[in-house]
C-alpha positions in Angstrom: 1.9 8.4 -4.6 -0.3 11.3 -3.5 -2.3 11.2 -0.2 -5.2 13.0 1.5 -4.7 13.5 5.2 -7.6 12.9 7.5 -7.9 13.4 11.3 -7.6 10.1 13.0 -8.4 9.0 16.5 -6.8 11.1 19.3 -5.5 13.6 16.7 -3.2 11.1 14.9 -3.2 11.9 11.2 -4.3 9.2 8.8 -3.0 9.3 5.2 -5.2 7.8 2.5 -4.1 7.5 -1.2 -5.9 9.7 -3.6 -6.1 6.9 -6.2 -6.6 3.1 -6.1 -3.9 2.5 -8.8 -1.5 1.0 -6.3 -3.9 -1.9 -5.8 -4.9 -2.5 -9.4 -3.2 -5.1 -11.6 -1.4 -3.4 -14.5 -2.0 -6.5 -16.8 -5.6 -7.4 -16.2 -7.0 -4.4 -14.3 -8.2 -6.6 -11.5 -8.3 -5.6 -7.8 -5.2 -6.9 -5.9 -5.4 -8.3 -2.4 -3.1 -6.9 0.4 -0.4 -9.2 1.7 1.5 -7.9 4.7 3.7 -11.0 5.0 6.0 -9.9 2.2 8.8 -7.8 3.8 12.6 -7.6 3.9 14.3 -7.9 7.3 15.3 -4.5 8.7 13.3 -2.6 6.0 10.2 -1.8 8.1 6.6 -2.4 7.4 5.6 -3.0 3.8 2.3 -4.3 2.3 2.3 -6.0 -1.1 -0.7 -5.9 -3.3 -0.9 -9.1 -5.2 -3.0 -10.1 -8.3 -4.0 -13.8 -8.0 -3.1 -14.3 -11.7 -0.1 -12.0 -12.2 1.6 -11.8 -8.8 2.9 -8.8 -6.9 1.9 -5.5 -8.4 3.1 -2.9 -5.9 4.7 -2.5 -2.5 3.4 0.2 -0.1 5.4 1.5 2.8 3.0 3.3 5.1 5.8 4.8 7.1 8.2 5.6 4.2 8.1 9.3 4.8 9.0 8.8 8.5 12.4 7.2 7.6 
């Protein structure tokens, strides 16, 4: 996934995806809702994007490049 980096509060960089494909259902093209409750113990923060009709479409790890 590619990101644009913006200046955040107090100089902390904020990364924003360049595309919304990560939150679009591959089957129906609908917008998926974020669900931060789906995670694996010891694997850090992950956010699932879930289609109401077709289930989980993607998992995003906002700190993946820090590990």
